[in-house]
PDB file of N, CA, C and O in Angstrom:
ATOM      1  N   ASP A   1     191.059 205.551 -95.627  1.00  0.00           N
ATOM      2  CA  ASP A   1     191.607 205.586 -96.958  1.00  0.00           C
ATOM      3  C   ASP A   1     192.597 206.737 -97.128  1.00  0.00           C
ATOM      4  O   ASP A   1     192.467 207.785 -96.496  1.00  0.00           O
ATOM      5  N   ALA A   2     193.551 206.526 -97.962  1.00  0.00           N
ATOM      6  CA  ALA A   2     194.521 207.573 -98.273  1.00  0.00           C
ATOM      7  C   ALA A   2     193.864 208.702 -99.059  1.00  0.00           C
ATOM      8  O   ALA A   2     194.261 209.861 -98.943  1.00  0.00           O
ATOM      9  N   GLU A   3     192.848 208.355 -99.866  1.00  0.00           N
ATOM     10  CA  GLU A   3     192.154 209.386-100.648  1.00  0.00           C
ATOM     11  C   GLU A   3     191.434 210.380 -99.745  1.00  0.00           C
ATOM     12  O   GLU A   3     191.473 211.585 -99.996  1.00  0.00           O
ATOM     13  N   TRP A   4     190.779 209.888 -98.696  1.00  0.00           N
ATOM     14  CA  TRP A   4     190.029 210.765 -97.790  1.00  0.00           C
ATOM     15  C   TRP A   4     190.961 211.690 -97.018  1.00  0.00           C
ATOM     16  O   TRP A   4     190.571 212.803 -96.664  1.00  0.00           O
ATOM     17  N   GLU A   5     192.150 211.261 -96.761  1.00  0.00           N
ATOM     18  CA  GLU A   5     193.105 212.098 -96.043  1.00  0.00           C
ATOM     19  C   GLU A   5     193.547 213.291 -96.881  1.00  0.00           C
ATOM     20  O   GLU A   5     193.975 214.308 -96.335  1.00  0.00           O
ATOM     21  N   GLN A   6     193.446 213.177 -98.200  1.00  0.00           N
ATOM     22  CA  GLN A   6     193.857 214.255 -99.088  1.00  0.00           C
ATOM     23  C   GLN A   6     192.727 215.248 -99.381  1.00  0.00           C
ATOM     24  O   GLN A   6     192.971 216.307 -99.959  1.00  0.00           O
ATOM     25  N   VAL A   7     191.506 214.917 -98.992  1.00  0.00           N
ATOM     26  CA  VAL A   7     190.364 215.799 -99.254  1.00  0.00           C
ATOM     27  C   VAL A   7     190.453 217.017 -98.341  1.00  0.00           C
ATOM     28  O   VAL A   7     190.621 216.896 -97.128  1.00  0.00           O
ATOM     29  N   LYS A   8     190.336 218.182 -98.949  1.00  0.00           N
ATOM     30  CA  LYS A   8     190.382 219.423 -98.174  1.00  0.00           C
ATOM     31  C   LYS A   8     189.017 219.672 -97.544  1.00  0.00           C
ATOM     32  O   LYS A   8     187.992 219.319 -98.127  1.00  0.00           O
ATOM     33  N   PRO A   9     188.996 220.278 -96.357  1.00  0.00           N
ATOM     34  CA  PRO A   9     187.706 220.565 -95.721  1.00  0.00           C
ATOM     35  C   PRO A   9     186.917 221.595 -96.539  1.00  0.00           C
ATOM     36  O   PRO A   9     187.496 222.449 -97.211  1.00  0.00           O
ATOM     37  N   LEU A  10     185.601 221.498 -96.467  1.00  0.00           N
ATOM     38  CA  LEU A  10     184.714 222.413 -97.173  1.00  0.00           C
ATOM     39  C   LEU A  10     184.845 223.815 -96.586  1.00  0.00           C
ATOM     40  O   LEU A  10     184.775 223.995 -95.371  1.00  0.00           O
ATOM     41  N   VAL A  11     185.033 224.796 -97.446  1.00  0.00           N
ATOM     42  CA  VAL A  11     185.114 226.189 -97.010  1.00  0.00           C
ATOM     43  C   VAL A  11     183.777 226.839 -97.308  1.00  0.00           C
ATOM     44  O   VAL A  11     183.355 226.907 -98.463  1.00  0.00           O
ATOM     45  N   ARG A  12     183.118 227.312 -96.277  1.00  0.00           N
ATOM     46  CA  ARG A  12     181.829 227.972 -96.462  1.00  0.00           C
ATOM     47  C   ARG A  12     182.071 229.441 -96.765  1.00  0.00           C
ATOM     48  O   ARG A  12     182.810 230.118 -96.050  1.00  0.00           O
ATOM     49  N   ARG A  13     181.455 229.922 -97.812  1.00  0.00           N
ATOM     50  CA  ARG A  13     181.628 231.305 -98.221  1.00  0.00           C
ATOM     51  C   ARG A  13     180.409 232.124 -97.811  1.00  0.00           C
ATOM     52  O   ARG A  13     179.333 231.584 -97.553  1.00  0.00           O
ATOM     53  N   GLY A  14     180.604 233.437 -97.759  1.00  0.00           N
ATOM     54  CA  GLY A  14     179.495 234.328 -97.445  1.00  0.00           C
ATOM     55  C   GLY A  14     179.484 234.721 -95.982  1.00  0.00           C
ATOM     56  O   GLY A  14     180.406 234.426 -95.222  1.00  0.00           O
ATOM     57  N   ARG A  15     178.424 235.387 -95.621  1.00  0.00           N
ATOM     58  CA  ARG A  15     178.266 235.891 -94.262  1.00  0.00           C
ATOM     59  C   ARG A  15     178.052 234.732 -93.296  1.00  0.00           C
ATOM     60  O   ARG A  15     177.289 233.812 -93.591  1.00  0.00           O
ATOM     61  N   PRO A  16     178.724 234.769 -92.133  1.00  0.00           N
ATOM     62  CA  PRO A  16     178.510 233.699 -91.156  1.00  0.00           C
ATOM     63  C   PRO A  16     177.075 233.727 -90.628  1.00  0.00           C
ATOM     64  O   PRO A  16     176.437 234.779 -90.592  1.00  0.00           O
ATOM     65  N   LEU A  17     176.586 232.583 -90.227  1.00  0.00           N
ATOM     66  CA  LEU A  17     175.243 232.512 -89.671  1.00  0.00           C
ATOM     67  C   LEU A  17     175.173 233.312 -88.379  1.00  0.00           C
ATOM     68  O   LEU A  17     176.089 233.265 -87.558  1.00  0.00           O
ATOM     69  N   GLY A  18     174.095 234.037 -88.208  1.00  0.00           N
ATOM     70  CA  GLY A  18     173.909 234.836 -87.003  1.00  0.00           C
ATOM     71  C   GLY A  18     173.357 233.998 -85.869  1.00  0.00           C
ATOM     72  O   GLY A  18     173.181 232.786 -85.996  1.00  0.00           O
ATOM     73  N   SER A  19     173.089 234.658 -84.770  1.00  0.00           N
ATOM     74  CA  SER A  19     172.581 233.968 -83.591  1.00  0.00           C
ATOM     75  C   SER A  19     171.119 233.581 -83.746  1.00  0.00           C
ATOM     76  O   SER A  19     170.611 232.738 -83.007  1.00  0.00           O
ATOM     77  N   GLY A  20     170.442 234.199 -84.711  1.00  0.00           N
ATOM     78  CA  GLY A  20     169.031 233.893 -84.907  1.00  0.00           C
ATOM     79  C   GLY A  20     168.121 234.658 -83.979  1.00  0.00           C
ATOM     80  O   GLY A  20     166.906 234.462 -84.010  1.00  0.00           O
ATOM     81  N   THR A  21     168.683 235.534 -83.146  1.00  0.00           N
ATOM     82  CA  THR A  21     167.870 236.265 -82.179  1.00  0.00           C
ATOM     83  C   THR A  21     167.574 237.690 -82.616  1.00  0.00           C
ATOM     84  O   THR A  21     166.957 238.452 -81.871  1.00  0.00           O
ATOM     85  N   LYS A  22     168.005 238.055 -83.811  1.00  0.00           N
ATOM     86  CA  LYS A  22     167.782 239.416 -84.290  1.00  0.00           C
ATOM     87  C   LYS A  22     166.849 239.389 -85.488  1.00  0.00           C
ATOM     88  O   LYS A  22     166.780 238.406 -86.226  1.00  0.00           O
ATOM     89  N   ALA A  23     166.133 240.495 -85.665  1.00  0.00           N
ATOM     90  CA  ALA A  23     165.237 240.648 -86.802  1.00  0.00           C
ATOM     91  C   ALA A  23     165.674 241.863 -87.603  1.00  0.00           C
ATOM     92  O   ALA A  23     166.085 242.876 -87.037  1.00  0.00           O
ATOM     93  N   GLN A  24     165.583 241.758 -88.913  1.00  0.00           N
ATOM     94  CA  GLN A  24     165.921 242.891 -89.766  1.00  0.00           C
ATOM     95  C   GLN A  24     164.701 243.794 -89.859  1.00  0.00           C
ATOM     96  O   GLN A  24     163.605 243.339 -90.183  1.00  0.00           O
ATOM     97  N   VAL A  25     164.900 245.091 -89.570  1.00  0.00           N
ATOM     98  CA  VAL A  25     163.807 246.060 -89.590  1.00  0.00           C
ATOM     99  C   VAL A  25     164.247 247.328 -90.311  1.00  0.00           C
ATOM    100  O   VAL A  25     165.436 247.557 -90.532  1.00  0.00           O
ATOM    101  N   THR A  26     163.278 248.134 -90.666  1.00  0.00           N
ATOM    102  CA  THR A  26     163.551 249.472 -91.176  1.00  0.00           C
ATOM    103  C   THR A  26     163.164 250.438 -90.076  1.00  0.00           C
ATOM    104  O   THR A  26     162.056 250.372 -89.543  1.00  0.00           O
ATOM    105  N   LEU A  27     164.073 251.330 -89.737  1.00  0.00           N
ATOM    106  CA  LEU A  27     163.865 252.240 -88.618  1.00  0.00           C
ATOM    107  C   LEU A  27     164.255 253.643 -89.049  1.00  0.00           C
ATOM    108  O   LEU A  27     165.342 253.842 -89.592  1.00  0.00           O
ATOM    109  N   ARG A  28     163.394 254.609 -88.817  1.00  0.00           N
ATOM    110  CA  ARG A  28     163.699 255.992 -89.169  1.00  0.00           C
ATOM    111  C   ARG A  28     164.300 256.685 -87.954  1.00  0.00           C
ATOM    112  O   ARG A  28     163.714 256.698 -86.871  1.00  0.00           O
ATOM    113  N   LEU A  29     165.486 257.262 -88.158  1.00  0.00           N
ATOM    114  CA  LEU A  29     166.198 257.959 -87.088  1.00  0.00           C
ATOM    115  C   LEU A  29     166.451 259.395 -87.508  1.00  0.00           C
ATOM    116  O   LEU A  29     166.525 259.692 -88.701  1.00  0.00           O
ATOM    117  N   ASP A  30     166.583 260.287 -86.538  1.00  0.00           N
ATOM    118  CA  ASP A  30     166.988 261.653 -86.844  1.00  0.00           C
ATOM    119  C   ASP A  30     168.375 261.613 -87.472  1.00  0.00           C
ATOM    120  O   ASP A  30     169.224 260.812 -87.081  1.00  0.00           O
ATOM    121  N   VAL A  31     168.595 262.484 -88.448  1.00  0.00           N
ATOM    122  CA  VAL A  31     169.854 262.499 -89.182  1.00  0.00           C
ATOM    123  C   VAL A  31     171.033 262.718 -88.243  1.00  0.00           C
ATOM    124  O   VAL A  31     172.066 262.066 -88.393  1.00  0.00           O
ATOM    125  N   ASP A  32     170.896 263.628 -87.275  1.00  0.00           N
ATOM    126  CA  ASP A  32     172.022 263.907 -86.375  1.00  0.00           C
ATOM    127  C   ASP A  32     172.368 262.699 -85.511  1.00  0.00           C
ATOM    128  O   ASP A  32     173.542 262.455 -85.231  1.00  0.00           O
ATOM    129  N   VAL A  33     171.369 261.950 -85.093  1.00  0.00           N
ATOM    130  CA  VAL A  33     171.611 260.743 -84.291  1.00  0.00           C
ATOM    131  C   VAL A  33     172.340 259.705 -85.138  1.00  0.00           C
ATOM    132  O   VAL A  33     173.326 259.116 -84.695  1.00  0.00           O
ATOM    133  N   LEU A  34     171.855 259.486 -86.345  1.00  0.00           N
ATOM    134  CA  LEU A  34     172.471 258.520 -87.244  1.00  0.00           C
ATOM    135  C   LEU A  34     173.914 258.898 -87.556  1.00  0.00           C
ATOM    136  O   LEU A  34     174.794 258.037 -87.560  1.00  0.00           O
ATOM    137  N   GLU A  35     174.164 260.179 -87.818  1.00  0.00           N
ATOM    138  CA  GLU A  35     175.522 260.632 -88.134  1.00  0.00           C
ATOM    139  C   GLU A  35     176.480 260.386 -86.978  1.00  0.00           C
ATOM    140  O   GLU A  35     177.625 259.991 -87.196  1.00  0.00           O
ATOM    141  N   LYS A  36     176.022 260.617 -85.744  1.00  0.00           N
ATOM    142  CA  LYS A  36     176.885 260.390 -84.570  1.00  0.00           C
ATOM    143  C   LYS A  36     177.265 258.917 -84.451  1.00  0.00           C
ATOM    144  O   LYS A  36     178.426 258.586 -84.210  1.00  0.00           O
ATOM    145  N   PHE A  37     176.283 258.039 -84.621  1.00  0.00           N
ATOM    146  CA  PHE A  37     176.582 256.610 -84.522  1.00  0.00           C
ATOM    147  C   PHE A  37     177.495 256.160 -85.656  1.00  0.00           C
ATOM    148  O   PHE A  37     178.445 255.412 -85.423  1.00  0.00           O
ATOM    149  N   ARG A  38     177.222 256.602 -86.872  1.00  0.00           N
ATOM    150  CA  ARG A  38     178.069 256.215 -88.009  1.00  0.00           C
ATOM    151  C   ARG A  38     179.481 256.748 -87.859  1.00  0.00           C
ATOM    152  O   ARG A  38     180.444 256.074 -88.223  1.00  0.00           O
ATOM    153  N   ALA A  39     179.610 257.959 -87.323  1.00  0.00           N
ATOM    154  CA  ALA A  39     180.934 258.565 -87.142  1.00  0.00           C
ATOM    155  C   ALA A  39     181.765 257.802 -86.118  1.00  0.00           C
ATOM    156  O   ALA A  39     182.989 257.929 -86.093  1.00  0.00           O
ATOM    157  N   SER A  40     181.112 257.015 -85.278  1.00  0.00           N
ATOM    158  CA  SER A  40     181.840 256.262 -84.255  1.00  0.00           C
ATOM    159  C   SER A  40     182.543 255.033 -84.833  1.00  0.00           C
ATOM    160  O   SER A  40     183.256 254.333 -84.114  1.00  0.00           O
ATOM    161  N   GLY A  41     182.347 254.767 -86.132  1.00  0.00           N
ATOM    162  CA  GLY A  41     183.075 253.684 -86.787  1.00  0.00           C
ATOM    163  C   GLY A  41     182.278 252.405 -86.935  1.00  0.00           C
ATOM    164  O   GLY A  41     181.073 252.358 -86.687  1.00  0.00           O
ATOM    165  N   ASP A  42     182.997 251.359 -87.351  1.00  0.00           N
ATOM    166  CA  ASP A  42     182.364 250.054 -87.553  1.00  0.00           C
ATOM    167  C   ASP A  42     181.670 249.601 -86.276  1.00  0.00           C
ATOM    168  O   ASP A  42     182.139 249.869 -85.169  1.00  0.00           O
ATOM    169  N   GLY A  43     180.562 248.919 -86.443  1.00  0.00           N
ATOM    170  CA  GLY A  43     179.801 248.437 -85.297  1.00  0.00           C
ATOM    171  C   GLY A  43     178.739 249.414 -84.837  1.00  0.00           C
ATOM    172  O   GLY A  43     178.147 249.234 -83.773  1.00  0.00           O
ATOM    173  N   TRP A  44     178.490 250.452 -85.632  1.00  0.00           N
ATOM    174  CA  TRP A  44     177.525 251.475 -85.206  1.00  0.00           C
ATOM    175  C   TRP A  44     176.120 250.909 -85.052  1.00  0.00           C
ATOM    176  O   TRP A  44     175.374 251.356 -84.181  1.00  0.00           O
ATOM    177  N   GLN A  45     175.741 249.936 -85.876  1.00  0.00           N
ATOM    178  CA  GLN A  45     174.414 249.341 -85.732  1.00  0.00           C
ATOM    179  C   GLN A  45     174.318 248.554 -84.425  1.00  0.00           C
ATOM    180  O   GLN A  45     173.278 248.559 -83.766  1.00  0.00           O
ATOM    181  N   THR A  46     175.390 247.888 -84.061  1.00  0.00           N
ATOM    182  CA  THR A  46     175.423 247.161 -82.792  1.00  0.00           C
ATOM    183  C   THR A  46     175.302 248.134 -81.629  1.00  0.00           C
ATOM    184  O   THR A  46     174.609 247.849 -80.652  1.00  0.00           O
ATOM    185  N   ARG A  47     175.971 249.283 -81.724  1.00  0.00           N
ATOM    186  CA  ARG A  47     175.887 250.280 -80.656  1.00  0.00           C
ATOM    187  C   ARG A  47     174.481 250.870 -80.541  1.00  0.00           C
ATOM    188  O   ARG A  47     174.019 251.149 -79.434  1.00  0.00           O
ATOM    189  N   ILE A  48     173.801 251.063 -81.667  1.00  0.00           N
ATOM    190  CA  ILE A  48     172.404 251.513 -81.601  1.00  0.00           C
ATOM    191  C   ILE A  48     171.569 250.457 -80.891  1.00  0.00           C
ATOM    192  O   ILE A  48     170.741 250.790 -80.043  1.00  0.00           O
ATOM    193  N   ASN A  49     171.777 249.194 -81.225  1.00  0.00           N
ATOM    194  CA  ASN A  49     171.042 248.106 -80.578  1.00  0.00           C
ATOM    195  C   ASN A  49     171.309 248.088 -79.075  1.00  0.00           C
ATOM    196  O   ASN A  49     170.389 247.904 -78.278  1.00  0.00           O
ATOM    197  N   GLU A  50     172.573 248.278 -78.690  1.00  0.00           N
ATOM    198  CA  GLU A  50     172.925 248.288 -77.265  1.00  0.00           C
ATOM    199  C   GLU A  50     172.281 249.465 -76.549  1.00  0.00           C
ATOM    200  O   GLU A  50     171.819 249.321 -75.417  1.00  0.00           O
ATOM    201  N   ALA A  51     172.244 250.635 -77.196  1.00  0.00           N
ATOM    202  CA  ALA A  51     171.613 251.809 -76.589  1.00  0.00           C
ATOM    203  C   ALA A  51     170.115 251.577 -76.401  1.00  0.00           C
ATOM    204  O   ALA A  51     169.559 251.925 -75.359  1.00  0.00           O
ATOM    205  N   LEU A  52     169.472 250.998 -77.391  1.00  0.00           N
ATOM    206  CA  LEU A  52     168.043 250.700 -77.275  1.00  0.00           C
ATOM    207  C   LEU A  52     167.781 249.643 -76.202  1.00  0.00           C
ATOM    208  O   LEU A  52     166.824 249.751 -75.436  1.00  0.00           O
ATOM    209  N   LYS A  53     168.630 248.632 -76.154  1.00  0.00           N
ATOM    210  CA  LYS A  53     168.477 247.578 -75.148  1.00  0.00           C
ATOM    211  C   LYS A  53     168.629 248.143 -73.738  1.00  0.00           C
ATOM    212  O   LYS A  53     167.883 247.774 -72.831  1.00  0.00           O
ATOM    213  N   SER A  54     169.595 249.036 -73.558  1.00  0.00           N
ATOM    214  CA  SER A  54     169.809 249.678 -72.261  1.00  0.00           C
ATOM    215  C   SER A  54     168.584 250.498 -71.860  1.00  0.00           C
ATOM    216  O   SER A  54     168.160 250.459 -70.705  1.00  0.00           O
ATOM    217  N   TRP A  55     168.019 251.239 -72.810  1.00  0.00           N
ATOM    218  CA  TRP A  55     166.838 252.052 -72.519  1.00  0.00           C
ATOM    219  C   TRP A  55     165.673 251.159 -72.108  1.00  0.00           C
ATOM    220  O   TRP A  55     164.963 251.463 -71.149  1.00  0.00           O
ATOM    221  N   VAL A  56     165.476 250.060 -72.828  1.00  0.00           N
ATOM    222  CA  VAL A  56     164.374 249.145 -72.519  1.00  0.00           C
ATOM    223  C   VAL A  56     164.535 248.568 -71.113  1.00  0.00           C
ATOM    224  O   VAL A  56     163.555 248.447 -70.378  1.00  0.00           O
ATOM    225  N   GLN A  57     165.766 248.213 -70.737  1.00  0.00           N
ATOM    226  CA  GLN A  57     166.005 247.622 -69.415  1.00  0.00           C
ATOM    227  C   GLN A  57     165.722 248.611 -68.289  1.00  0.00           C
ATOM    228  O   GLN A  57     165.287 248.205 -67.211  1.00  0.00           O
ATOM    229  N   THR A  58     165.959 249.894 -68.520  1.00  0.00           N
ATOM    230  CA  THR A  58     165.741 250.888 -67.462  1.00  0.00           C
ATOM    231  C   THR A  58     164.334 251.468 -67.474  1.00  0.00           C
ATOM    232  O   THR A  58     163.954 252.173 -66.540  1.00  0.00           O
ATOM    233  N   HIS A  59     163.558 251.187 -68.506  1.00  0.00           N
ATOM    234  CA  HIS A  59     162.214 251.748 -68.614  1.00  0.00           C
ATOM    235  C   HIS A  59     161.127 250.682 -68.719  1.00  0.00           C
ATOM    236  O   HIS A  59     159.993 250.989 -69.087  1.00  0.00           O
ATOM    237  N   ALA A  60     161.456 249.467 -68.409  1.00  0.00           N
ATOM    238  CA  ALA A  60     160.464 248.386 -68.525  1.00  0.00           C
ATOM    239  C   ALA A  60     159.667 248.224 -67.255  1.00  0.00           C
ATOM    240  O   ALA A  60     158.791 247.362 -67.181  1.00  0.00           O
TER     241      ALA A  60
END
């Protein structure tokens, strides 16, 4: 139909769906550690996760 060709695709708003492999937690960190990660810019939470993952892999 000509009508369907004029329909615009649905735009999904909000945060994109994650991978589903992460859990939201509350974690207490030393202030100096937190400040260093935050000072490194956007993605600091991902870098904390990577640092923890690296530690787990070498100490498991």
